[in-house]
N, C-alpha and C positions, 0 to 999 in steps of 0.2 A: 720160235719167235719170242724174244724178250719183250714184255710190255712194261713201260714206265709211266708214272703219273706225269702229266704235263701241266704246267702253269703258263697260260698265254696272256699277252698284254698288247693291246693295240692303242697307239697314240694317234688319234685322228689328226691333230693339229700338225704333227710332224710326219704323218704317214708312215709310221714304223711299226712293224709287227715283230714281236719277240715271242718265242715259244721255248721254254726250258723244262728240263727234267726237275721235278720238285725238290728232290733231296741233294742236288748238286749245286755248288756255288763256284763260280769262276771257270776259266778254260785256259788251256795252254797253247792252243793254236786255232787260227781262223781261216777257213777256206772258202773261197768263192766258187761254189759248186755249180752254179747255173744262173746266168742273167741277174746278178745282183742278190742272189740268195746265198747267205753265208751260213756255213756249218761250223759250229765251235765244238772242238773235241778236247778231252782230257789228256793227261800225260800218257795214257795208254792208247791214244788215238780213237777213243770210243765218243760217240755223239753226246753232247750235254745241252746244246741249245741251237736255235735257228734265229737268225737275225735278217730282216728284209727291210731295207730303207726304200722309201717310195713304193711301198707295198701294193697299193691299188693299181699303180701303173705297171709294176713288174708282174703282178698276178693277173692283170687285166679284169679287175672287178670293181664294183662300187665300194666306197669306204664303209657303208652301213653293213655289207656282208662281213667285212673283217672284224666287226664288232660282236659277231655271233660267238659265244663261248665254246660252241661244240667244235673243237678243232682236233684233228688227228694227224699225225705225221708218221709216214713209213719210210724207213731207210733200210735199204738192203745193199750189202757190199760183198763183192767177191774180189779176189786179188786183182781182177782186170776192170770190173765195172762197179759204179755207184748208181743205184736207183734211188730216187727220191720222189715221194708223193705227199701233197698236201690236201687234206679233205676239210671242208668247212660245212657244217650242217648236213653231214653225210654225203656231200657232193664233191667229187674231185675237182679241185680248183687248179691244181698245177702238178705236172708230172715231168721229170726229166731223167735222162740216163747219160751218164758221162764215164769217161775213163777214170779208173781209181789211181789218180796221179798223186794222191796224198799218202800212200803207204798205210792206209786203213786196213785193219784185220778183217777177215771174213766174219760178217755179222748180219743179223736181221732184227731190226728194232721196230717196235710199234710204240709210239709216244702218244698218249691220248689223255684227256680229261677223265678223271675217275669220279 
C-alpha cells in the first residue's frame, strides 16, 4: 500500500471538506464516487484529492468532528471495484464500495497526515 502525506482543510461556514496529497497540485478529472464525495485524479487516473460539499450532512457527523486534523483516507481499487474509507480521529466515519466505472488502475492508497 502506498502512503502519501495528506493536507486537509475544513471550511465550517460552507461545510466543505477537502483532503489532498501534499506534493500534488491540480487534477485532470473529478468523479462522484459516492453520495456527494468527489475523488479528483491526475492524468494517470491516480487519486490526488477528495472534495465533499455539505460534508457534515454527507458524512452524518457534527461539524466539530470535521475540524479534527487527524484524518486518514483509504482508497483501494481493482479493475471492477473502488473501496473508499474516511477516518477521523482514528474512527471510521464513512466507507463505500462502488463499481470502478472510472477506468482507474489497480491501486491501494493510504493518505494520512504525517
